[in-house]
C-alpha positions in Angstrom: 6.1 9.1 -8.2 6.2 9.6 -4.3 3.5 10.7 -2.3 4.2 12.7 0.4 2.4 13.8 3.8 4.0 16.9 5.9 1.7 18.1 9.2 2.0 21.2 10.5 2.5 21.3 14.5 -0.5 20.6 16.1 0.0 21.8 20.0 -1.4 20.2 23.1 -1.8 22.5 25.8 -0.8 19.5 28.6 2.8 18.8 29.3 4.7 16.1 27.9 4.5 13.5 30.4 0.7 14.0 30.9 0.7 13.6 26.5 2.6 10.3 26.9 0.3 8.8 29.6 -2.4 9.5 26.8 -0.9 7.8 24.2 -0.2 4.7 26.1 -3.5 4.6 26.7 -3.9 3.5 22.6 -2.4 0.2 22.8 -3.2 -2.4 22.7 -6.1 -1.1 21.3 -8.2 1.4 20.6 -11.8 1.2 20.2 -11.6 5.0 18.4 -9.4 4.2 16.0 -11.5 1.1 14.4 -8.4 0.0 11.8 -6.6 -0.4 15.1 -7.5 -4.2 15.1 -4.4 -5.1 17.6 -0.8 -5.5 18.1 1.9 -7.2 19.6 5.4 -6.0 21.3 8.3 -7.3 19.5 11.0 -6.1 22.0 10.8 -3.9 24.9 14.2 -2.6 26.5 14.5 0.6 29.0 17.4 2.2 30.5 17.9 1.3 34.3 17.6 4.8 35.5 14.4 5.1 33.0 15.7 7.4 31.0 15.1 5.7 27.5 12.2 3.7 26.6 12.4 1.9 23.4 9.4 -0.4 22.2 8.6 -1.9 19.2 5.5 -3.5 18.0 3.7 -5.4 15.2 0.3 -3.3 14.8 -2.7 -5.0 12.9 -4.6 -2.5 10.8 -7.8 -3.2 8.3 -7.5 -0.4 5.6 -10.4 1.3 5.4 -9.9 0.5 0.9 -12.7 0.2 -1.3 -13.5 -3.3 -1.8 -12.3 -3.5 -5.7 -9.0 -2.5 -4.6 -8.8 -4.9 -1.5 -9.8 -7.7 -4.0 -7.2 -6.2 -6.4 -4.2 -6.5 -3.5 -5.7 -9.6 -2.2 -5.7 -8.8 1.5 -8.3 -7.7 4.5 -5.5 -6.8 7.2 -2.1 -5.4 6.6 0.7 -5.3 9.4 2.6 -2.4 10.2 6.4 -2.3 12.2 6.6 0.6 14.5 9.1 1.9 16.8 8.9 4.1 19.8 12.0 5.9 21.2 10.9 7.6 24.5 13.4 9.9 25.6 12.0 11.3 29.5 15.4 13.1 30.2 15.0 15.1 27.1 11.0 15.1 26.9 10.8 13.5 23.6 9.1 10.8 21.9 10.4 9.4 18.0 8.0 7.2 16.3 8.6 5.6 13.0 6.6 3.3 11.0 7.3 1.3 8.2 4.5 -1.4 6.3 5.5 -5.2 6.5 2.2 -6.6 4.5 2.9 -5.9 0.8 6.4 -4.4 1.2 7.5 -5.3 -2.6 4.4 -3.3 -4.0 3.8 -0.9 -1.6 6.1 1.4 0.5 4.9 3.2 3.1 7.1 5.3 5.6 6.1 7.6 8.4 7.9 9.4 11.5 6.1 11.3 14.0 7.7 13.0 17.1 6.5 14.7 20.0 8.6 17.4 21.8 8.3 20.1 24.9 6.6 23.5 22.9 10.1 25.3 22.5 8.1 28.5 24.3 6.1 26.8 26.8 7.3 24.1 28.7 4.0 23.2 30.1 2.7 22.2 26.3 3.3 19.6 23.7 4.3 19.6 19.9 3.4 16.9 17.8 4.5 16.7 14.0 4.2 14.0 11.8 5.4 13.0 8.1 5.0 10.3 5.7 5.6 9.0 2.4 4.2 6.4 0.2 5.3 4.7 -2.8 2.9 2.3 -5.0 5.4 0.3 -7.2 2.9 -2.3 -8.9 -0.8 -1.5 -9.1 -1.3 -2.2 -12.6 -1.3 1.1 -14.3 -3.2 2.9 -11.5 -0.1 3.5 -9.3 -0.5 7.1 -9.0 -4.0 7.0 -8.5 -3.8 5.0 -6.0 -1.0 6.6 -4.0 -3.4 9.8 -4.1 -6.3 8.1 -3.0 -4.6 6.1 0.1 -2.6 9.3 0.4 -6.1 11.2 1.2 -7.4 8.4 3.4 -4.3 8.4 5.1 -4.6 12.5 5.5 -8.2 12.7 6.6 -7.4 9.9 9.9 -4.6 12.8 10.9 -6.8 15.2 12.7 -8.7 12.0 14.5 -5.6 11.3 16.4 -5.5 14.8 18.0 -9.3 14.2 19.4 -7.8 10.8 20.3 -5.0 12.4 22.7 -7.4 15.2 23.8 -10.2 12.4 25.1 -7.8 10.0 26.6 -6.2 13.3 28.5 -9.6 14.3 29.9 -10.1 10.2 30.6 -6.8 10.5 32.8 -7.8 14.0 34.6 -11.2 12.6 35.5 -9.3 9.6 36.7 -7.8 12.5 39.6 -4.2 12.7 37.8 -3.5 16.4 36.9 0.2 16.4 37.1 3.0 13.7 36.4 6.8 14.9 37.2 9.3 15.0 35.1 12.3 12.6 34.7 14.5 15.6 36.1 12.2 15.6 39.2 12.2 12.4 39.9 16.3 12.2 39.3 17.6 15.6 40.5 20.6 14.3 41.4 21.2 12.7 37.9 20.3 16.0 36.4 23.6 18.2 35.1 23.4 21.8 35.5 23.2 23.5 32.4 26.2 26.2 30.9 26.6 29.1 29.4 29.4 29.6 27.1 32.4 29.3 29.2 30.5 30.4 32.4 30.6 28.0 35.4 27.2 25.8 35.5 24.5 27.9 37.2 22.6 26.8 39.9 19.4 26.3 38.3 18.0 23.1 37.7 16.5 21.9 33.9 13.1 22.3 35.0 13.6 26.2 36.6 15.8 27.2 33.6 12.6 26.4 31.3 10.0 27.6 33.7 11.1 31.0 33.2 10.6 31.0 29.7 6.8 30.7 30.6 6.3 34.2 30.9 5.4 34.3 27.3 7.5 37.6 26.9 9.5 36.9 23.6 8.4 36.1 20.2 7.2 32.8 19.8 8.5 30.7 16.4 5.1 28.7 17.0 3.1 31.7 18.4 -0.7 31.8 16.5 -1.4 35.1 17.9 1.1 36.8 16.6 0.2 38.1 12.9 3.9 37.4 11.8 4.7 34.4 9.9 7.0 32.7 12.8 10.1 34.2 13.3 12.8 32.0 14.8 11.9 28.7 12.9 11.9 30.7 9.5 15.5 32.2 10.1 16.6 28.6 10.5 15.5 28.0 7.1 12.6 24.9 8.7 8.8 24.5 7.3 7.0 24.0 10.6 4.2 25.9 10.7 1.9 25.3 13.9 -2.0 24.3 13.3 -3.7 26.9 15.0 -1.6 29.9 13.2 -2.5 28.2 9.7 -6.5 28.2 10.9 -6.4 32.2 12.8 -4.6 33.6 9.0 -6.2 30.8 6.3 -9.0 29.2 8.1 -9.6 25.6 8.8 -7.8 23.7 5.9 -7.8 20.0 5.0 -5.1 18.0 6.2 -3.6 17.3 2.6 -4.2 21.4 2.2 -2.2 21.9 5.4 0.7 19.5 3.7 0.9 21.1 0.5 1.3 24.7 2.4 3.8 23.1 4.8 5.7 21.6 1.9 5.6 25.2 -0.3 6.8 27.0 2.7 9.7 24.2 2.9 10.3 24.7 -1.1 10.3 28.5 -0.8 12.8 28.4 2.4 15.4 25.7 0.3 15.3 27.4 -2.9 14.2 30.6 -3.2 15.3 32.0 0.7 11.4 32.4 1.5 11.1 34.7 -1.9 8.6 33.5 -4.3 9.6 32.6 -7.9 7.0 33.7 -10.9 6.3 30.4 -11.9 3.1 30.1 -12.5 1.6 29.1 -15.4 -1.7 31.1 -17.2 -3.9 28.3 -17.6 -6.7 31.0 -19.3 -4.1 31.7 -22.3 -5.4 28.4 -23.2 -8.6 30.5 -24.7 -6.8 32.6 -26.7 -3.6 30.6 -27.5 -5.3 27.2 -28.6 -8.3 26.0 -30.5 -9.5 23.0 -30.4 -8.2 20.5 -33.8 -10.8 19.9 -36.3 -10.3 16.2 -35.0 -12.3 17.3 -31.5 -14.7 19.1 -33.6 -15.7 16.7 -35.4 -15.3 13.7 -33.0 -15.6 15.1 -29.5 -19.6 15.3 -29.0 -19.8 17.6 -26.2 -20.9 21.3 -26.2 -22.3 24.4 -24.4 -26.2 24.3 -24.5 -28.3 27.4 -23.2 -28.8 27.2 -19.7 -30.2 25.6 -16.3 -33.2 27.2 -14.1 -30.5 28.6 -12.2 -29.1 30.7 -14.9 -26.1 28.2 -14.9 -24.6 27.3 -18.2 -24.8 23.8 -19.6 -22.8 21.3 -20.8 -23.6 18.3 -22.7 -21.5 15.5 -23.3 -22.5 12.3 -25.1 -20.6 9.9 -23.5 -21.6 6.5 -24.8 -21.9 7.7 -28.5 -18.3 9.0 -28.4 -15.4 7.1 -29.7 -12.8 7.9 -26.4 -10.3 4.7 -27.9 -10.5 6.6 -31.2 -10.1 10.0 -29.5 -6.9 8.7 -27.5 -5.3 6.9 -30.5 -5.5 9.3 -32.8 -4.8 12.4 -30.6 -3.3 11.2 -27.9 -3.5 12.4 -23.9 -2.2 15.3 -23.9 -4.1 16.8 -26.3 -7.6 15.1 -24.9 -6.5 17.1 -20.9 -5.7 20.2 -23.1 -9.1 20.4 -25.1 -10.8 19.6 -21.3 -8.7 22.2 -19.8 -9.8 24.6 -22.8 -13.7 23.5 -22.0 -13.1 24.1 -18.5 -12.1 27.9 -19.0 -14.9 28.4 -21.3 -17.1 27.5 -18.7 -14.9 29.9 -16.2 -16.0 32.7 -18.9 -19.2 31.7 -19.5 -20.0 31.7 -15.8 -18.9 35.3 -15.8 -21.4 36.2 -18.6 -23.9 34.3 -17.2 -23.7 36.5 -14.0 -24.0 39.7 -16.1 -27.1 38.9 -17.8 -28.6 37.5 -14.9 -28.1 40.6 -13.3 -26.8 43.9 -14.4 -23.3 45.2 -13.0 -24.2 48.1 -10.1 -22.6 51.2 -10.1 -18.9 50.4 -8.9 -19.1 47.3 -11.4 -19.7 44.4 -8.9 -22.3 42.2 -10.1 -25.3 41.7 -7.2 -25.3 37.7 -8.2 -22.3 35.9 -8.9 -22.4 32.1 -11.1 -19.1 30.3 -10.9 -20.1 27.1 -11.3 -22.2 25.3 -14.3 -24.3 21.7 -14.8 -23.6 19.5 -16.9 -25.6 16.2 -18.7 -23.6 13.3 -19.6 -25.5 11.1 -21.9 -24.4 7.8 -21.4 -26.6 5.8 -24.1 -23.9 3.6 -26.5 -21.8 2.8 -23.2 -20.5 -0.1 -23.6 -16.7 -2.7 -22.7 -14.9 0.0 -25.1 -15.2 2.4 -22.8 -13.7 0.6 -20.1 -10.3 0.5 -21.8 -7.8 0.1 -19.7 -5.5 3.2 -20.8 -8.7 5.2 -21.3 -10.0 4.7 -17.9 -6.3 5.5 -17.0 -6.6 9.0 -19.0 -9.9 9.6 -17.7 -8.7 9.5 -13.9 -5.7 12.0 -15.0 -8.2 14.3 -16.6 -10.3 14.0 -13.0 -7.1 14.4 -10.9 -6.3 17.4 -12.8 -9.8 19.1 -12.8 -10.2 18.6 -8.9 -6.9 20.2 -8.4 -7.2 23.3 -10.6 -11.1 23.6 -10.9 -12.5 22.9 -7.3 -16.3 23.9 -7.4 -16.6 24.8 -10.9 -19.4 21.6 -11.0 -22.4 22.7 -10.0 -24.2 18.9 -10.8 -23.7 16.5 -12.8 -26.8 14.7 -14.4 -25.7 11.0 -15.5 -28.8 9.8 -18.0 -29.5 6.9 -19.9 -26.6 5.1 -18.2 -26.5 1.0 -19.5 -25.9 -2.1 -17.2 -22.0 -1.5 -17.8 -21.8 1.6 -16.2 -21.7 0.1 -12.7 -18.4 -1.1 -13.3 -16.6 2.3 -14.8 -18.2 4.0 -11.8 -16.3 1.1 -9.3 -13.2 2.1 -11.2 -13.4 6.1 -10.8 -15.9 6.4 -8.0 -12.4 6.1 -5.6 -11.0 8.8 -6.9 -13.5 11.3 -7.2 -13.5 13.8 -4.2 -16.6 13.2 -1.8 -17.9 16.5 -2.0 -17.9 16.4 -5.6 -19.5 13.2 -6.2 -22.0 14.3 -3.7 -23.3 16.0 -7.1 -24.0 13.5 -8.9 -27.8 12.6 -10.0 -27.8 9.3 -11.8 -30.7 8.5 -13.8 -31.2 4.8 -15.6 -33.7 4.3 -18.4 -36.5 6.9 -18.7 -36.2 8.1 -15.3 -35.1 11.4 -16.3 -38.3 11.9 -18.1 -40.9 14.2 -16.7 -41.1 14.8 -12.6 -38.3 14.3 -10.9 -35.8 14.0 -13.8 -34.0 16.6 -15.7 -37.2 19.1 -15.2 -36.2 20.1 -11.9 -33.1 21.4 -13.0 -33.4 22.3 -17.0 -35.7 24.2 -18.4 -38.6 22.1 -20.5 -37.5 24.3 -23.5 -34.3 23.7 -23.4 -34.1 19.7 -22.9 -32.0 18.3 -25.8 -34.0 16.6 -28.4 -32.3 13.5 -28.4 -33.9 12.9 -24.5 -37.0 13.7 -25.4 -37.2 17.4 -25.4 -37.9 20.2 -28.2 -34.1 21.7 -28.3 -31.7 21.3 -31.0 -28.2 20.5 -29.5 -25.4 22.0 -31.8 -22.5 19.7 -30.9 -20.9 16.8 -33.3 -22.7 14.3 -34.5 -19.4 11.9 -33.9 -19.0 8.6 -35.3 -16.1 6.1 -35.0 -12.7 8.0 -35.8 -10.9 7.0 -38.7 -8.1 4.5 -38.4 -5.9 6.6 -40.7 -6.0 9.0 -38.1 -4.6 6.6 -35.5 -0.9 8.0 -34.2 1.0 4.7 -34.3 4.8 5.0 -35.5 7.1 6.6 -33.4 7.0 10.3 -33.2 4.0 12.7 -34.9 4.0 16.9 -34.7 7.3 16.2 -32.9 5.8 14.8 -30.0 6.5 11.5 -28.1 3.0 9.3 -28.4 2.0 8.9 -24.6 0.8 5.4 -26.2 4.4 4.3 -27.4 5.1 2.1 -24.4 1.6 0.8 -24.3 1.0 -0.8 -28.0 2.7 -2.3 -30.4 2.4 -2.3 -34.2 2.9 -4.9 -36.8 2.5 -6.1 -40.3 1.3 -9.4 -40.9 2.0 -10.9 -44.4 0.3 -13.6 -45.7 1.7 -17.1 -45.2 3.6 -15.0 -42.0 1.7 -14.8 -39.0 2.7 -12.6 -35.9 3.3 -14.8 -32.7 3.7 -13.5 -29.3 4.5 -15.4 -26.3 3.5 -15.1 -22.8 4.8 -16.6 -19.6 2.3 -17.5 -17.6 4.4 -18.7 -14.1 1.3 -20.4 -12.2 -2.2 -21.6 -13.0 -5.3 -19.3 -13.0 -3.5 -16.7 -14.4 -5.2 -14.1 -17.1 -4.2 -12.7 -20.2 -5.9 -9.9 -21.6 -5.4 -8.4 -25.1 -6.7 -5.4 -26.9 -6.1 -5.3 -30.7 -7.1 -2.9 -33.6 -6.8 -4.2 -37.6 -5.7 -1.1 -39.1 -5.2 -2.4 -42.5 -6.8 -5.9 -44.1 -8.7 -8.6 -42.1 -6.7 -11.0 -39.5 -7.7 -14.2 -37.3 -6.6 -13.6 -33.8 -5.7 -17.5 -32.2 -4.3 -18.5 -28.4 -2.5 -21.8 -28.4 -0.8 -23.3 -25.4 2.5 -25.2 -25.9 2.9 -28.2 -24.2 6.5 -27.3 -23.7 8.2 -24.9 -22.1 9.5 -22.0 -25.0 11.7 -20.0 -22.6 13.1 -16.8 -23.6 12.5 -16.5 -27.5 16.1 -15.8 -28.8 16.4 -13.7 -31.7 18.2 -16.7 -34.0 15.4 -19.2 -33.1 13.0 -16.9 -34.4 11.5 -16.1 -37.9 11.6 -12.3 -38.4 9.9 -11.1 -41.3 8.8 -8.1 -43.2 12.2 -6.1 -42.0 15.7 -6.9 -41.6 17.3 -8.1 -37.7 19.6 -5.1 -38.1 16.6 -2.6 -38.6 14.4 -4.3 -35.6 17.1 -4.1 -33.3 17.8 -0.4 -33.5 14.2 0.1 -33.3 12.5 -1.6 -31.3 8.9 0.3 -32.7 9.5 -0.8 -36.1 6.7 -3.1 -37.7 7.7 -6.8 -38.0 5.9 -10.0 -37.2 8.1 -12.5 -35.5 7.1 -16.5 -36.0 7.3 -19.1 -32.5 5.4 -22.3 -33.5 7.8 -23.4 -36.0 7.1 -25.8 -39.2 8.2 -28.9 -37.1 5.8 -28.2 -34.8 2.3 -30.3 -34.7 -1.2 -28.8 -33.4 -2.0 -31.2 -30.6 0.9 -32.7 -30.0 3.5 -30.0 -29.7 0.7 -27.3 -28.6 -3.1 -27.1 -28.9 -5.6 -24.4 -29.1 -7.1 -22.8 -26.4 -8.9 -20.0 -27.8 -10.3 -20.3 -31.3 -9.5 -18.4 -33.9 -12.0 -14.7 -34.0 -12.0 -12.6 -36.9 -11.2 -9.0 -37.4 -12.0 -7.0 -39.9 -10.4 -4.0 -40.9 -11.7 -1.4 -38.6 -12.7 -3.5 -36.3 -11.4 -3.9 -32.4 -11.1 -7.0 -30.2 -10.4 -6.9 -26.8 -10.4 -10.4 -24.4 -9.5 -12.8 -21.5 -8.4 -15.7 -20.8 -7.7 -17.8 -17.8 -4.7 -19.8 -18.2 -5.3 -22.9 -16.3 -2.4 -24.3 -16.5 1.2 -22.4 -16.2 3.7 -22.1 -19.1 3.8 -20.8 -22.7 1.1 -19.2 -24.4 1.3 -18.0 -27.7 -0.9 -15.6 -29.4 -1.1 -15.4 -33.4 -2.4 -12.8 -35.5 -2.8 -14.7 -39.2 -3.5 -12.8 -42.5 -7.0 -13.2 -43.4 -7.6 -12.6 -47.3 -10.8 -12.5 -48.9 -11.6 -14.9 -51.3 -10.7 -13.8 -54.8 -13.8 -12.5 -56.9 -12.1 -14.0 -60.3 -9.9 -17.1 -60.9 -8.6 -15.1 -64.1 -4.5 -15.5 -65.0 -4.2 -11.5 -64.0 -5.6 -11.9 -60.6 -3.7 -15.0 -60.0 -0.4 -13.7 -61.1 -1.6 -10.5 -59.1 -1.3 -12.3 -56.3 1.8 -14.0 -56.6 3.8 -10.6 -57.1 2.2 -8.7 -54.8 2.2 -10.3 -51.2 -0.7 -9.0 -49.5 -0.9 -7.6 -45.7 -2.7 -6.4 -42.7 -1.5 -4.0 -40.3 -2.2 -4.9 -36.5 -1.5 -2.3 -33.3 -2.1 -4.6 -30.4 -1.4 -4.5 -26.3 -1.6 -7.2 -23.7 -1.3 -7.9 -20.7 -1.1 -10.8 -17.6 -2.9 -10.7 -14.3 -2.8 -12.7 -11.3 -6.4 -14.3 -11.3 -7.1 -12.6 -7.5 -6.4 -9.0 -9.2 -8.5 -10.3 -12.1 -11.4 -10.9 -10.7 -14.4 -7.7 -11.2 -11.9 -5.8 -12.7 -12.6 -3.6 -15.8 -10.1 -6.4 -17.7 -12.9 -9.5 -16.7 -14.5 -9.5 -19.7 -15.1 -12.5 -22.3 -13.6 -12.4 -26.4 -15.4 -9.7 -28.1 -15.3 -7.8 -31.0 -17.0 -5.4 -33.3 -16.5 -2.2 -35.1 -17.5 1.0 -33.1 -20.7 1.2 -34.1 -22.1 -2.5 -33.5 -20.8 -3.2 -29.9 -23.5 -2.9 -28.0 -24.7 -6.6 -28.6 -21.9 -7.9 -26.8 -22.1 -5.8 -24.0 -24.7 -7.5 -21.8 -22.7 -10.7 -21.6 -18.8 -9.2 -21.9 -18.7 -9.4 -17.9 -17.8 -12.5 -16.5 
């Protein structure tokens, strides 16, 4: 997905030549742009008559990005190549820029232009557009794109302030007017022609000056109450910044960009007319109801009201089996459930407004409540909640809520946050709007009790009993989601599963382990894994091959559990493969690097291994049967005729070492059922 930014037209009420003089003062460095460290000139070409001047620069930037993102990508500075094409004759400057650093991962293209105001030759217009695409960012591409674009757009208006600053500086130095190229080279200026008539005696400058009386309707005018007319007829999307502010107030840069893009879309596809394509999200309250799965395992619900009469929503995130919910319901269903809760909140806010103040005679209430308070209990939060697809789903939910339900959260009270919470907060905080994050109140341990705690926002009689209060909270008890509810094979209810491209499933037969080869191109790469045993027990082991296994050919792999023809036609079908042949000897042909980890039925295992050698690594899942309770002939006969098997769903990923440090995948091998994970939380971070 490509993120786009399109600025409105920004107007400098100064001549083009003065603006250009101010623009040049930004080079080679600019104290007012801290991220701009310096630049070098790659090429500099100017026409003999000085009508055109093309300069190409290599700019060094210190990107204002969160530290964890810099660690993941492994950079402090990046380099952009900028090409400035100045046409003094036509009084225009066109700027194009692209990133030189990390172009295989991130593609940034920016275009800007300074031109003379079409209705006032003494003013200068500036427009800017940019696109950003992050090709590879470990599953967070969309979120990082939006974060980067948000930071990029936040610096847009700063650029206008800088030009204004240097314009004032130039004027302070006594420079109030710079001649145009036409004035300096009158003998080179050709007289304009109109139709087939002979040339006029007016120079270009005189012709432009005639337009300065402001008598005709401006296509950019911010004074006119109607939309810009001339540009609209041409089907372009230009809007002036002052026009937007005059009619809509001060918008944030990204809001301006969305407005411009919407205008362009309407001009291109609807001839300026709005199509009726609005989705009524509020219909979800009548057209959708939470499935039984959420009613039992989604540990959240509405709970009385705060001291300011706002509704309270309680979410026991630390006790919730988020991984189980995602695997049983899928991301789309959870997102729909969150939207359902948000619409419930809006309804409860309206009810709270009526309850606090009776409606006046005209039906309008004197007090309007439009937001609610949320209590998030994190007791029990552990590494299971930092499961990579789960964090991705959380980021998407945050994105949807911020885009569609702004200002609906009065405050978020986070209580009993454990040691692992800073890891989760580091991951998600850069993607939360600064205004929203300022509403977060965080308490560790028992800090939420007593003065300065929850009682500042919640009436004492409404503090939930699980937080030491007297009030019973009517929310589900939750618990681990049964593995039998997991959706793992193809489609369910006609809906393709979101995790289909992430998780694979296999049957692990007794005497026929399932093995997967991971090729590590260079040392210190990190192999990470996450798997569940849906049926039976398995032993997980990681080996390193002393010889390069290379691409695994089907005819060299022992396949059991399903025929080769079936596996080729259905890649998602469960079957197991064996890579380590009977001719291979442990200690000679391959070595053990992670000893066997027993995963019982219903348990999960997450882990990682730093590959100290490059080469082929083999992940192995082997059937782990319980010893027979009896050695009777019947028991032995049953085991011979019924080949026992386990069923596993698994996911693995290879991360470069520089991207692994400090990331959510940085955990030692750990296992447990959902209810028993807390004992490994303290030692699972590396």
